[in-house]
Structure formats: structure tokens, C-alpha cells
C-alpha positions as CSV (number, residue, x, y, z in Angstrom):
1,M,155.7,127.1,94.2
2,P,153.9,129.9,92.3
3,P,154.0,133.4,93.5
4,A,151.4,134.6,96.1
5,E,149.7,136.9,93.6
6,E,148.9,134.0,91.3
7,L,147.5,131.9,94.2
8,Y,145.3,134.8,95.4
9,A,144.0,135.4,91.8
10,E,143.3,131.6,91.3
11,N,141.6,131.5,94.7
12,R,139.4,134.5,93.9
13,S,138.3,133.0,90.5
14,L,137.6,129.6,92.1
15,K,135.4,131.4,94.8
16,E,133.5,133.2,92.0
17,E,133.0,130.0,90.1
18,N,131.9,128.2,93.3
19,A,129.3,130.9,94.0
20,E,128.0,130.8,90.5
21,L,127.6,127.0,90.6
22,R,125.8,127.2,94.0
23,A,123.4,129.7,92.5
24,Q,122.8,127.4,89.5
25,I,122.1,124.4,91.9
26,E,119.6,126.5,93.9
27,W,117.9,127.5,90.7
28,F,117.7,123.9,89.6
29,K,116.3,122.8,93.0
30,R,113.5,125.4,92.7
31,K,112.6,124.3,89.2
32,V,112.6,120.6,90.1
33,F,111.1,120.6,93.5
34,G,109.2,123.9,93.5
35,R,108.6,125.9,96.6
36,G,106.8,124.1,99.4
37,Q,104.4,125.5,101.9
38,S,107.0,125.3,104.6
39,E,109.2,127.8,102.8
40,K,106.7,130.5,102.9
41,L,106.9,133.0,105.7
42,P,103.7,133.2,107.9
43,A,101.8,136.5,107.8
44,P,102.5,138.9,110.7
45,P,99.9,138.7,113.6
46,E,98.3,142.0,112.7
47,Q,97.5,140.7,109.2
48,R,96.2,137.4,110.4
49,S,93.7,139.1,112.9
50,R,92.7,141.6,110.2
51,A,91.7,138.7,107.9
52,W,89.1,137.5,110.5
53,R,87.7,141.0,111.0
54,C,87.2,141.9,107.3
55,R,85.2,139.5,105.3
56,P,84.4,139.7,101.6
57,D,80.7,140.3,102.1
58,G,81.5,143.6,103.9
59,K,80.4,142.4,107.4
60,N,82.9,142.5,110.2
61,G,83.3,140.0,113.1
62,T,83.6,136.3,113.1
63,P,81.6,134.2,110.7
64,P,78.5,132.4,112.2
65,L,79.0,128.8,113.2
66,Q,77.1,126.1,111.3
67,L,76.1,122.7,112.7
68,V,76.9,119.9,110.4
69,T,75.8,116.3,111.0
70,Y,76.2,113.1,108.9
71,E,75.5,109.4,109.1
72,R,78.0,106.7,108.6
73,R,77.6,103.0,107.9
74,Q,79.1,100.7,110.5
75,P,81.8,98.5,109.0
76,S,80.8,94.9,108.6
77,G,82.3,92.5,111.0
78,E,83.2,89.8,108.3
79,K,86.8,89.4,107.3
80,R,87.7,89.6,103.7
81,L,89.5,86.6,102.2
82,L,92.9,86.8,100.7
83,P,93.1,86.3,96.9
84,A,95.1,83.0,97.5
85,E,92.3,81.7,99.7
86,T,89.6,82.7,97.2
87,F,91.2,81.0,94.2
88,A,92.7,78.1,96.0
89,K,90.0,75.6,95.0
90,L,90.0,76.5,91.3
91,P,91.5,74.0,88.9
92,C,94.8,75.1,87.4
93,T,95.6,74.1,83.8
94,R,98.6,75.1,81.8
95,P,98.1,76.1,78.1
96,S,99.7,73.7,75.7
């Protein structure tokens, strides 16, 4: 069995290598997958409330509400045929 000093030195070098490889893996994950919205920290409450009070046009307070209406067509009640049902009556010929 090797002396204790050699084991400690080997252990230390392996830990350093392990830390370096983990850092490389984290860098690679960031490059491949990017940073998602869930990874960003939310703004503190004082900043969120300040955003509502100060608007770009210089007016303070909440923005006025706007009523929006729209019309929508009602879906038809007929059922669409499957492609197999649509083309079932066509003649089938094989190229020679």
C-alpha cells in the first residue's frame, strides 16, 4: 500500500480535476440549453411596484383599462372525413 502522503496528493489532484470537469459540464449545458426563464430570479417587490408607478410617458399611476371585443365564428357541426374514407372509392392501379 502506498504511503499516506501519496494517497492524499492523489486525492487532492482528483478532486481538482473533478471540480474542473464539473465546471466544463455546466458551461456546456449553458451553451447547449441556454438559460431559461425559470432560472432568472424575480425582481424584489419594491422594484415590481415601482414599475407600475413609473411609466415611460412620464405619467404615474396605473394605465387606463381598454375594453376589447371581438367576434368569433361558430364551429360547423359537420364532422370531417378521414383520408381513408375520402379516398376509399377511388380506383387503385399499380404502375407497370
